[in-house]
C-alpha positions in Angstrom: 270.2 39.8 18.3 267.3 37.7 17.2 265.3 38.6 20.2 265.9 42.4 19.8 265.0 42.7 16.2 261.2 43.4 16.6 261.8 46.5 18.9 262.0 49.1 16.0 258.7 48.0 14.6 257.0 48.3 18.0 258.4 51.7 18.5 257.1 52.9 15.2 253.6 51.6 15.9 253.7 53.2 19.3 254.7 56.6 17.9 252.0 56.4 15.3 249.4 55.8 17.9 250.6 58.7 20.0 250.7 61.1 17.1 247.0 60.7 16.4 245.4 64.2 16.8 242.2 66.1 16.0 240.5 66.0 12.6 238.2 68.8 11.4 235.6 67.7 8.8 233.1 69.5 6.6 231.0 68.0 3.8 233.1 66.8 0.8 232.5 68.0 -2.7 230.6 71.1 -3.8 227.4 72.4 -2.1 224.9 73.9 -4.6 222.2 76.3 -3.4 219.7 78.7 -5.1 219.4 82.3 -4.4 217.0 83.0 -1.6 217.3 79.5 0.0 219.1 78.7 3.2 222.7 77.3 3.4 223.6 74.9 6.2 227.3 73.6 6.5 228.0 71.2 9.3 231.5 71.0 10.9 232.7 68.6 13.5 235.9 67.5 15.3 236.8 63.8 15.7 239.7 61.7 17.2 240.4 64.3 19.9 240.1 63.9 23.7 240.2 67.6 24.6 237.9 69.9 26.5 234.3 69.2 26.9 233.2 72.0 24.5 235.2 72.7 21.3 235.4 76.2 19.8 235.1 76.8 16.0 236.0 79.7 13.6 234.5 80.2 10.2 236.1 82.0 7.3 234.9 82.8 3.7 236.8 83.4 0.5 235.3 84.4 -2.7 236.8 82.9 -5.9 240.4 84.0 -6.2 240.5 86.1 -2.9 241.9 85.6 0.5 239.8 84.3 3.5 237.9 86.8 5.5 236.7 86.1 9.2 233.0 85.2 9.1 231.9 83.9 12.6 233.3 82.4 15.7 231.8 80.5 18.6 234.1 82.0 21.3 235.5 85.3 20.0 232.9 88.2 19.7 235.2 90.5 17.7 236.3 87.8 15.3 233.9 88.5 12.3 234.9 91.1 9.7 233.0 94.4 9.5 231.5 93.2 6.2 229.4 90.5 8.0 228.7 92.3 11.3 225.3 93.6 10.1 224.1 90.2 8.8 225.1 88.5 12.0 223.1 91.1 14.0 220.0 90.5 11.8 220.4 86.7 12.3 220.9 86.0 8.6 224.2 84.4 9.6 224.4 82.3 12.8 226.3 79.4 14.3 224.2 76.6 15.9 226.0 74.1 18.1 224.7 70.5 17.7 227.2 68.8 20.1 230.2 69.6 22.1 232.5 68.8 19.1 230.1 69.8 16.3 228.6 73.1 14.9 226.5 74.3 11.9 226.9 77.4 9.9 223.5 78.8 8.8 223.2 81.5 6.1 219.6 82.5 5.4 218.5 84.0 2.1 221.6 83.1 0.2 222.9 85.7 -2.2 225.2 85.4 -5.3 228.0 87.0 -3.2 227.9 84.0 -0.8 229.4 81.8 -3.5 233.0 80.7 -2.7 235.0 78.6 -0.2 234.1 78.3 3.5 236.7 77.2 5.9 236.0 75.7 9.3 238.9 75.7 11.8 239.4 75.0 15.5 241.9 77.1 17.6 244.9 74.9 18.7 246.2 74.9 22.3 248.3 71.8 21.8 252.1 72.0 22.4 252.7 70.2 19.1 250.6 70.2 16.0 248.9 66.9 15.5 246.2 66.3 12.9 244.1 68.5 10.7 242.8 71.7 12.5 240.7 73.1 9.5 238.8 72.0 6.5 237.3 73.8 3.4 234.2 73.3 1.3 233.1 75.1 -1.9 229.6 76.5 -2.3 228.0 77.4 -5.6 225.0 79.8 -5.7 222.6 79.5 -8.7 219.9 81.9 -9.9 216.3 80.9 -9.2 215.2 79.3 -12.4 212.4 77.0 -11.1 208.8 78.0 -12.1 205.9 76.3 -10.6 202.2 77.1 -11.1 198.7 75.7 -11.3 196.9 75.0 -14.6 194.4 77.8 -13.9 194.4 80.9 -11.7 192.8 81.4 -9.2 192.6 77.7 -8.1 189.3 76.3 -9.1 186.8 74.6 -6.8 185.5 71.2 -8.1 182.2 69.9 -6.9 181.8 66.1 -7.6 179.7 63.3 -6.6 181.1 60.2 -5.1 182.4 57.8 -7.8 182.9 60.5 -10.5 186.4 61.1 -11.9 188.5 64.3 -11.7 191.9 65.6 -12.9 194.3 68.2 -11.5 197.3 69.8 -13.3 200.4 71.5 -12.2 203.2 73.1 -14.4 206.9 73.0 -13.3 210.0 73.9 -15.3 213.6 74.8 -14.6 216.1 76.9 -16.7 219.1 76.1 -14.6 222.5 76.0 -16.5 223.4 72.9 -14.6 221.9 69.5 -15.1 219.1 69.3 -12.5 216.2 67.0 -11.9 212.7 67.8 -10.6 210.7 65.9 -8.0 206.9 66.4 -7.6 204.5 65.6 -4.7 200.7 65.9 -4.7 199.5 66.8 -1.2 196.0 66.9 0.2 195.0 69.3 3.0 191.9 68.6 5.0 191.8 71.0 7.9 195.0 70.6 10.0 195.7 67.2 8.6 197.9 66.6 5.6 198.2 63.5 3.4 200.7 62.6 0.7 198.7 61.4 -2.4 201.3 60.5 -5.0 204.9 61.5 -5.5 207.4 61.3 -8.4 211.0 61.3 -7.2 214.0 63.0 -8.8 215.1 59.5 -9.9 211.8 59.0 -11.8 210.1 56.6 -9.3 206.5 56.8 -8.2 205.6 56.6 -4.5 201.9 56.5 -3.4 201.1 58.0 0.0 199.8 56.2 3.1 196.3 54.8 2.3 196.6 55.3 -1.4 198.7 52.2 -2.2 195.8 49.9 -3.3 194.2 52.7 -5.3 197.6 53.4 -7.1 198.2 49.7 -7.9 194.6 49.3 -9.1 195.1 52.3 -11.4 192.4 54.5 -9.7 195.0 57.1 -8.8 197.7 58.1 -11.4 200.3 60.7 -12.2 201.2 61.5 -15.8 203.2 64.1 -17.6 201.5 66.3 -20.2 203.9 68.0 -22.6 207.2 69.1 -21.3 206.2 71.0 -18.1 202.8 69.7 -17.0 202.0 67.1 -14.4 198.5 65.6 -14.2 196.9 63.8 -11.2 194.0 61.6 -12.3 191.4 60.0 -10.0 189.0 57.7 -11.8 186.5 57.4 -9.0 186.3 60.0 -6.3 185.8 59.0 -2.6 184.5 61.0 0.3 188.1 60.9 1.7 189.3 62.8 -1.5 187.7 66.0 -0.4 190.0 68.9 0.5 192.6 71.3 -0.9 195.3 69.9 -3.2 198.9 71.4 -3.4 201.6 70.7 -5.9 205.1 70.6 -4.2 208.1 70.7 -6.6 211.7 70.3 -5.5 214.9 70.7 -7.6 217.8 68.3 -7.2 221.4 68.1 -8.5 224.0 65.4 -8.5 227.5 66.2 -7.1 230.1 63.4 -7.2 227.4 60.8 -7.1 225.4 62.3 -4.3 222.0 64.1 -4.8 221.3 67.4 -3.2 218.0 69.2 -2.9 218.7 72.8 -3.8 215.3 74.3 -3.5 211.5 73.5 -3.1 208.3 75.4 -4.1 204.6 74.7 -3.6 201.4 76.0 -5.2 197.7 75.6 -4.5 196.0 73.8 -7.4 192.4 73.2 -6.6 189.8 72.5 -3.9 187.7 69.4 -4.4 184.2 69.0 -2.7 182.5 65.6 -2.7 178.8 65.8 -2.7 177.2 62.9 -0.7 174.9 60.5 -2.6 171.2 60.6 -1.7 170.0 57.2 -0.6 166.8 56.3 1.3 165.1 53.0 2.1 161.4 52.8 3.1 159.3 49.9 4.5 155.7 49.8 5.9 155.5 50.8 9.5 153.0 48.3 11.0 152.0 45.0 9.5 149.6 42.3 11.0 149.6 38.7 9.8 147.8 35.6 11.0 149.7 32.7 12.3 150.5 30.2 9.5 150.2 32.7 6.7 152.8 34.4 4.6 154.5 37.7 5.5 155.3 40.0 2.5 157.3 43.1 3.1 158.5 45.6 0.4 161.6 47.8 0.6 161.5 50.8 -1.8 164.8 52.6 -2.6 165.2 56.2 -3.5 168.5 57.6 -4.8 169.9 60.3 -7.1 172.4 57.9 -8.8 171.3 56.3 -12.0 174.7 55.4 -13.4 176.8 52.4 -12.9 176.0 51.5 -9.2 174.8 48.2 -7.9 172.7 47.9 -4.8 173.1 45.4 -2.0 170.0 44.7 0.1 169.9 43.0 3.5 166.8 42.2 5.5 167.3 41.8 9.3 165.1 41.1 12.3 165.1 42.3 15.9 162.9 42.0 19.0 163.4 45.7 19.8 163.0 48.7 17.5 166.7 49.5 17.7 168.7 47.5 15.3 172.1 48.3 16.9 171.3 46.4 20.1 172.5 42.8 20.4 170.1 40.1 19.2 169.6 41.4 15.7 169.9 38.7 13.0 170.1 38.7 9.2 167.2 37.0 7.4 168.1 37.4 3.7 170.6 39.3 1.6 171.0 40.2 -2.0 174.6 41.0 -2.9 175.9 43.4 -5.5 176.3 40.4 -7.9 172.5 39.8 -7.6 173.0 36.5 -5.7 170.3 35.8 -3.0 171.3 34.4 0.4 168.4 33.2 2.5 166.8 30.2 4.3 164.2 27.7 3.1 161.3 29.5 4.8 162.4 33.0 3.7 162.7 34.4 0.1 164.1 37.7 -1.2 163.2 39.0 -4.7 163.0 42.3 -6.6 160.5 43.5 -9.1 162.8 46.3 -10.4 165.9 48.1 -9.4 164.1 50.1 -6.8 161.8 47.6 -5.1 162.8 44.5 -3.1 160.4 42.0 -1.5 160.9 39.8 1.7 158.7 36.8 1.9 158.4 34.7 5.1 156.3 31.6 4.8 154.2 29.9 7.6 154.7 32.6 10.2 154.5 31.9 13.9 154.7 33.8 17.1 158.5 33.9 16.9 158.2 36.0 13.8 156.7 38.9 15.8 159.1 41.8 16.0 160.8 44.5 13.9 162.2 44.2 10.4 164.8 46.4 8.9 166.0 46.9 5.3 169.6 47.9 4.8 170.8 49.1 1.4 174.3 49.8 0.2 175.3 51.2 -3.2 178.6 49.9 -4.7 180.5 51.3 -7.6 183.1 49.1 -9.6 186.7 50.2 -9.7 189.9 49.1 -11.6 190.9 45.4 -11.5 187.5 44.2 -10.4 187.6 46.3 -7.1 184.4 47.6 -5.6 183.8 50.8 -3.7 180.9 51.6 -1.4 179.2 54.8 -2.5 176.4 55.1 0.0 174.4 53.1 2.5 171.0 53.6 4.3 168.9 51.8 7.0 165.1 51.9 6.9 163.0 52.6 9.9 161.7 49.5 11.6 158.6 47.7 10.3 156.6 46.4 13.2 155.1 43.0 12.5 152.5 41.4 14.8 151.5 37.8 14.4 147.9 37.0 15.7 147.2 33.5 17.0 144.6 31.8 19.2 145.7 32.1 22.8 145.3 29.2 25.2 142.3 29.7 27.5 142.8 28.8 31.2 142.6 30.2 34.8 144.9 30.2 37.7 144.0 29.9 41.4 146.3 30.2 44.4 145.5 28.5 47.8 147.4 28.4 51.1 147.4 24.8 52.5 149.5 25.9 55.5 149.4 29.3 57.1 151.9 30.2 59.9 150.7 31.4 63.3 154.2 32.3 64.6 157.6 32.9 63.3 159.4 29.8 62.2 156.2 28.0 61.3 155.9 26.5 57.8 154.0 28.1 54.9 152.8 26.2 51.9 151.1 27.6 48.8 149.5 25.7 45.9 149.1 27.3 42.4 146.6 25.4 40.2 145.7 25.7 36.5 142.1 25.1 35.8 139.6 25.2 32.9 142.2 24.2 30.3 141.0 22.9 27.0 141.9 19.3 26.1 142.8 20.1 22.4 145.9 22.2 23.4 148.5 19.4 23.1 151.2 21.7 21.9 151.0 23.9 25.0 152.9 23.5 28.3 152.6 25.5 31.5 155.3 27.0 33.7 155.1 29.1 36.8 156.7 32.2 38.3 156.4 33.1 42.1 156.4 36.7 43.3 156.4 38.5 46.7 155.1 41.9 47.6 155.5 43.6 50.9 152.6 44.8 52.9 152.4 48.6 52.8 149.9 51.4 53.1 147.5 51.9 50.3 149.2 55.1 49.1 152.7 53.6 48.9 154.0 52.2 45.7 155.3 48.7 46.2 157.2 46.7 43.6 157.0 42.9 43.4 160.1 40.8 43.9 160.7 37.7 41.9 161.2 34.6 44.0 161.6 32.0 41.1 160.8 31.7 37.4 160.5 28.6 35.2 161.5 28.7 31.5 159.9 26.8 28.7 162.5 24.1 29.1 161.6 23.5 32.7 164.7 25.4 33.9 164.1 27.0 37.3 165.9 30.2 38.1 165.9 31.9 41.6 165.5 35.6 42.3 167.9 37.6 44.5 165.5 37.4 47.5 165.2 33.6 47.4 168.5 32.3 46.0 170.4 31.8 49.2 167.5 30.4 51.2 166.6 28.1 48.2 170.2 26.7 48.3 169.9 26.3 52.1 166.6 24.2 51.6 164.4 26.8 53.3 162.5 27.7 50.1 161.2 24.6 48.2 159.6 25.0 44.7 158.0 21.9 43.4 155.6 20.6 40.8 153.2 18.0 42.2 151.0 17.5 39.0 150.9 18.8 35.5 148.5 21.6 36.6 149.8 22.2 40.2 152.8 24.1 41.4 153.8 24.3 45.1 155.9 26.7 47.0 156.9 25.9 50.7 158.7 28.0 53.3 160.2 25.6 55.9 160.6 28.3 58.6 158.7 31.5 58.0 160.3 34.7 59.4 158.8 38.1 60.1 160.4 39.4 56.9 158.4 36.8 55.0 155.1 38.4 55.9 153.3 39.9 52.8 151.4 39.1 49.7 152.3 36.2 47.4 151.0 35.4 44.0 151.9 33.2 41.1 152.0 33.7 37.3 151.3 30.7 35.1 152.8 31.1 31.5 151.6 29.1 28.5 154.3 28.1 26.0 153.4 27.1 22.4 155.6 24.6 20.4 157.0 26.0 17.2 157.8 24.2 13.9 161.5 24.1 14.8 160.6 22.2 18.1 161.3 25.4 20.2 158.9 26.8 22.7 157.6 30.4 22.6 155.7 32.1 25.5 152.2 32.8 24.3 150.3 34.0 27.4 150.6 34.9 31.1 147.8 34.6 33.7 148.1 36.1 37.2 146.6 34.6 40.3 145.0 36.7 43.1 147.5 37.4 45.9 147.4 35.6 49.3 148.4 37.6 52.4 150.6 35.7 54.8 150.4 37.6 58.1 150.2 37.1 61.8 149.9 39.6 64.6 153.4 40.6 65.6 153.3 41.4 69.4 156.2 42.0 71.6 157.3 39.1 73.6 156.5 39.4 77.3 158.5 37.6 79.9 157.8 38.2 83.7 160.0 36.7 86.5 159.0 36.9 90.2 161.3 35.8 92.9 160.3 35.0 96.5 162.0 33.7 99.7 160.1 30.9 101.6 162.1 31.6 104.8 162.7 35.3 105.1 164.7 35.1 108.5 167.8 33.1 109.0 171.2 33.4 110.5 174.7 32.8 109.2 175.4 29.1 108.6 171.8 28.3 107.7 170.5 27.5 104.2 169.3 30.2 101.9 166.5 29.4 99.5 164.9 31.4 96.6 162.2 30.4 94.1 161.6 32.0 90.7 158.3 31.8 88.9 158.2 32.6 85.1 155.3 33.6 83.0 155.4 34.6 79.2 153.2 35.8 76.3 153.6 35.8 72.5 156.5 33.3 72.7 156.1 30.0 70.8 156.8 26.8 72.8 159.2 28.6 75.2 161.9 26.9 77.2 163.8 28.8 79.9 167.4 29.2 81.0 168.1 30.6 84.5 171.2 32.5 85.8 171.5 33.4 89.5 173.3 36.8 90.1 174.5 38.4 93.3 175.1 42.1 94.0 176.4 43.8 97.0 173.8 45.7 99.1 173.5 49.4 98.8 176.0 51.1 101.1 178.7 48.4 100.8 181.7 50.1 99.3 184.0 47.1 99.3 182.9 46.1 95.7 180.5 48.6 94.4 178.5 48.2 91.1 179.8 44.5 90.7 177.4 41.8 89.6 178.6 38.2 90.3 177.3 35.3 88.3 176.9 32.2 90.6 175.2 29.3 88.8 173.2 28.7 85.6 170.7 26.2 84.1 170.3 26.2 80.4 167.2 25.4 78.2 168.3 21.7 78.1 168.5 21.6 82.0 172.3 21.6 82.1 173.7 23.1 85.3 177.0 25.1 85.3 178.9 26.9 88.0 179.8 30.4 86.8 182.0 32.6 89.0 181.6 30.6 92.3 185.2 30.4 93.5 184.7 29.2 97.1 186.6 25.9 96.8 185.4 24.8 100.3 181.8 25.1 99.2 181.8 23.7 95.7 178.6 21.8 96.4 177.2 24.6 98.5 174.9 26.0 95.8 172.2 24.2 93.9 169.8 25.3 91.1 167.0 23.0 89.9 163.9 23.1 87.9 160.7 22.5 89.9 158.3 22.9 87.0 158.5 24.1 83.5 158.0 27.6 84.7 159.4 27.5 88.2 163.1 27.2 89.5 164.6 26.9 92.9 168.0 28.1 94.1 169.6 26.9 97.4 172.9 28.0 99.1 174.0 26.0 102.0 176.1 27.2 105.1 175.7 30.8 104.3 178.4 33.2 105.4 178.5 36.9 106.2 180.4 37.5 102.9 177.4 36.1 101.1 175.3 39.2 102.0 173.8 40.9 99.0 171.0 41.1 96.5 170.2 37.9 94.6 168.2 37.7 91.4 167.1 35.3 88.7 168.0 36.2 85.1 165.6 34.2 82.9 165.9 33.9 79.1 163.1 32.5 77.0 164.1 30.3 74.0 161.9 29.3 70.9 162.7 26.2 68.9 164.3 26.8 65.4 165.1 24.2 62.8 164.3 21.3 65.0 167.2 21.1 67.5 168.3 24.7 67.4 167.0 27.5 69.6 166.4 31.2 69.2 166.5 33.7 71.9 163.1 35.3 72.3 163.2 37.4 75.4 165.2 38.0 78.6 164.0 39.3 82.0 165.4 40.0 85.5 163.5 39.1 88.6 163.0 41.3 91.7 165.9 41.1 94.2 166.0 39.0 97.3 168.4 40.4 99.9 170.6 38.4 102.3 171.2 40.7 105.3 173.0 39.4 108.5 172.1 41.6 111.5 175.2 40.9 113.5 177.3 42.8 116.1 180.5 41.0 115.4 184.0 42.3 115.5 185.4 44.9 113.1 188.9 44.2 111.5 191.4 46.6 110.3 194.8 46.1 108.6 197.9 48.2 108.4 201.5 47.9 107.1 204.6 48.8 109.0 208.3 48.6 108.1 211.4 49.4 110.1 213.4 49.5 106.8 211.5 51.9 104.4 214.9 52.8 102.8 217.5 50.1 102.3 220.7 49.5 100.3 220.7 47.0 97.5 221.3 43.5 98.9 219.9 44.3 102.4 216.8 42.7 104.0 213.5 44.4 103.7 210.9 43.6 106.5 207.2 44.4 106.2 204.7 43.8 108.9 200.9 43.3 108.3 199.2 44.2 111.6 195.6 43.3 112.1 193.5 45.0 114.7 190.1 43.9 116.1 187.4 46.3 117.3 184.1 45.5 119.1 183.5 42.1 120.6 186.5 40.2 121.9 187.2 36.9 120.2 189.2 33.9 121.2 192.3 33.6 119.1 191.3 30.0 118.2 188.0 31.4 116.7 189.9 33.6 114.3 191.8 32.8 111.1 193.1 35.0 108.3 193.9 34.7 104.6 196.8 37.2 104.0 198.1 38.3 100.6 200.9 40.7 99.9 200.8 43.0 96.8 203.4 45.4 95.3 203.1 48.3 92.8 206.6 48.8 91.4 206.2 52.6 90.6 206.3 55.8 92.5 202.5 56.2 92.2 199.7 53.7 92.1 199.1 54.0 88.4 200.2 50.4 87.6 198.4 47.1 88.3 199.4 45.5 91.6 201.5 42.3 91.5 200.8 39.4 93.9 203.9 38.6 95.8 203.0 35.9 98.3 199.9 34.7 100.2 199.2 32.6 103.4 195.8 31.1 103.8 194.1 30.3 107.1 195.4 26.8 107.1 199.0 28.0 107.0 199.8 27.2 103.4 202.2 29.7 101.8 202.1 30.4 98.0 204.8 32.6 96.4 204.6 34.1 92.9 207.5 33.6 90.4 209.8 36.6 90.0 212.3 37.6 87.2 215.1 38.9 89.5 217.3 37.3 92.2 215.7 38.6 95.5 213.7 36.0 97.4 210.5 36.3 99.5 209.4 34.7 102.7 206.0 35.1 104.5 205.4 33.9 108.0 203.0 34.4 110.8 204.7 36.2 113.8 201.7 36.3 116.1 197.9 35.8 115.8 197.5 39.3 114.4 200.9 40.0 112.8 202.3 38.6 109.5 205.9 39.3 108.3 207.0 39.6 104.7 210.8 39.6 104.1 212.6 40.4 100.9 216.1 38.8 101.0 218.9 40.2 98.8 216.9 43.2 97.7 217.3 44.5 94.1 216.6 47.7 92.3 213.3 46.3 91.0 212.0 45.8 94.6 211.2 49.4 95.1 207.6 50.6 95.2 204.4 50.5 97.2 203.6 47.4 99.3 200.3 46.6 100.9 198.5 43.6 102.4 195.0 42.1 101.8 193.3 40.3 104.6 190.2 38.1 104.6 189.1 37.3 108.2 187.4 34.0 109.0 185.3 33.8 112.3 184.0 30.6 113.9 180.2 30.9 114.5 178.5 29.4 117.6 177.4 26.4 115.4 181.1 25.6 114.7 181.2 26.6 111.1 183.6 29.2 109.8 182.2 32.4 108.4 184.1 34.4 105.8 184.2 38.1 106.6 184.6 41.0 104.1 188.1 41.4 102.6 190.0 44.4 103.9 193.1 46.2 102.5 195.8 48.2 104.2 197.3 51.5 103.1 200.5 51.1 101.1 204.0 51.9 102.3 206.8 53.0 99.9 210.1 51.1 100.0 213.2 52.6 98.5 216.3 50.6 97.3 219.5 52.5 97.2 222.9 51.6 95.7 226.0 51.1 98.0 228.8 53.2 96.4 231.6 51.8 98.5 230.7 48.2 97.8 230.1 49.1 94.1 233.6 50.4 93.6 235.5 48.1 96.2 236.3 45.3 93.9 237.3 47.5 90.8 239.6 49.5 93.1 241.2 46.4 94.6 241.7 44.9 91.1 243.3 48.2 89.9 245.7 48.5 92.8 246.7 44.9 92.5 247.4 45.1 88.8 249.3 48.4 89.2 251.5 46.8 91.9 252.3 43.7 89.8 253.1 45.7 86.7 255.5 48.0 88.7 257.3 45.1 90.3 257.6 43.5 86.9 259.0 46.7 85.4 261.7 46.9 88.1 262.7 43.3 87.6 263.0 43.8 83.9 265.1 47.0 84.4 267.4 45.3 86.9 268.0 42.3 84.7 268.7 44.5 81.6 271.3 46.7 83.6 273.0 43.7 85.2 273.4 41.5 82.0 273.4 43.8 79.1 275.8 46.5 80.4 278.3 44.3 82.2 280.6 43.7 79.1 281.1 47.5 78.5 282.2 48.1 82.1 284.9 45.4 81.9 286.3 46.8 78.6 286.6 50.2 80.2 288.5 48.8 83.1 290.9 47.1 80.7 291.7 50.3 78.9 292.5 51.9 82.3 294.7 49.1 83.2 296.6 49.5 79.8 297.1 53.2 80.4 298.4 52.6 83.9 300.8 50.0 82.6 302.0 52.4 79.8 302.5 55.2 82.4 304.5 52.9 84.6 306.7 52.0 81.7 
């Protein structure tokens, strides 16, 4: 029993949790509204997991009467006839704020709207759980709030900045209930609105945004005058105070400890216009003073304010007439407390309240520029605060300091003038006729370049380098990279000589060069100020720019020779307008006109560069690696030899010569390239003509069969001994139905009988053999699907000349033959059929064996029992 005792308590808690139902809530207490205002009563349902959107019904009961249907969210005919017209006009409406919440809105509340309002939700539950309705009481009061300005119509106040002003608003309520008033002063300035100062219904003051400091300092106040007047006082008007002022009054009532705003009224009080303060500052326009003297400038102030304002005067200096640009600095300042802030060489004083003097002692060149007088008027406020009333900036006063300029002249000479590109250029800029008494003067230089143009073209100078007064050298855009590479060198050899050197002058460097020598004067603060610039006369760096001319002539000392002899060709080179040329030679060969075996193909044989290094280019005859020689006979003459010439060497031979000029010591620049006249090698022979063809007895085979291809060579013309003929045979295949793909080399057999076979990605093998002197057999063993396509052979004949040397003939190609590889259907399905029949037979025998065993062993007992029963019946019958 001890274990079962807690069960009743658990059941009670479970039933309490299951009985939780919906709860309808409206505001508690009594809602108070004034006639003509809007009444809003919210109603919501909580603690209910029902449909997604809850329906609501509202009913109304005046004091002592029954409830009448007012409005519904789901039933159109629910409202009583009394409220149909107000619902149609929109004076009474329901606004849903959530799925389980709704608000009842009654606009322009009337005394007849006072009573009880009931919010209920229709029930669809099987059992009633919770609260399905709630009621709130509404009281309607008569409008007893009166708000008005102190004067009608609202006046317009015109004030000057800093002057005080006051605004009044009257507000009173004759409500029978105990209500409180709240008041807010609001400033309208165009579309913007600002809260100035508010008095809450609880008697607290709240300054608006931006008025906190002025409220705490006492500049902005809100007072009551009598029993129904409220006064806004501003001790010092600001420009931001301009605009239209409104007095907003709201009436509040306390119900069960909660405050309710029952109505709000506003009234236009006045329009305030702030007149700007007139303030001007004037200084002399142009002033000239000698170096070392005193500079005295006066700033005269004009204003229409003569009351309690204090000026603040600031003198500033700038190199430009625009004081807003960077570089302007403050020289001296007189603050509103009449304290002067300046430096030892600068003083600021005032004769009267409208005249202020700036005194600069011992002026120098750095004091030349523009001076400005900035004036601000300040008015004192509460708690020692200050307010800026107006400010003005004078026009610039231009001050020029006259001094004795250094006297000197500048000459520019060219110590090295280039005759060609890449020659050096050196210029010297000298300062002469300087006076010995100028100890506080130093000289710097600037180098400029100007391009050569026609006289009517406008050409701007480009800065190459400039030197500051502290000897800092800065490069221009044109020379920066080349100066970093060491190609441009700027130096100072002596105190009066500046040098500029171009290590390698280019064609773009041609033009006019000049230098500008600047004199810098030392100031009393040990700084240096530029006092004078002297320009030199320009020097024109120019050389005649003519096109490089390169001519190559080829000749053949022995014009007639036969195959097997040595071919010799010499090339003579001549050039103009190329500095210190060196030549590189390339021997090229072209097929003669009419030879269609390799048309429009130029072959590079051997080359010799400008450093006399010989290189074999595309010479691929391994048997004649040393068969070509290219050598330099003289600086401008080269000789090419080809030993043991063959018929395949026939063609046009040329010398391609390139002239090189030295650049940067060991480097070379290509100046020009020229091609010589052709020298032709033509063998007038009546030798045999070779042809090649391909034949196959098996153009269509089954996969796995042998493919046989014969390359048959025929000889026309003169009969040759088989020992005087040899052939290089190569087999190619294009694995496609057309000839649109690149051919693939399959196998080759050279004239010495060496066979070379290419590697393949499938299983079929290749073999190539010589069947007879003029027949070559290619066999594909175990053919695959990939072996289909077009097959052809390429033959290069070799013929022994009477001198005993082998001559290489022109390569010939046969026409292709197409080979088709088919699939053997019987062999493809032979093994799957055999495997299927075998498996079927084995499974059938195994099934028979299992059936036999089952019938023999499992059913034997039942048969015996049956026989026993028969024996018993027989014995019983016999008895």
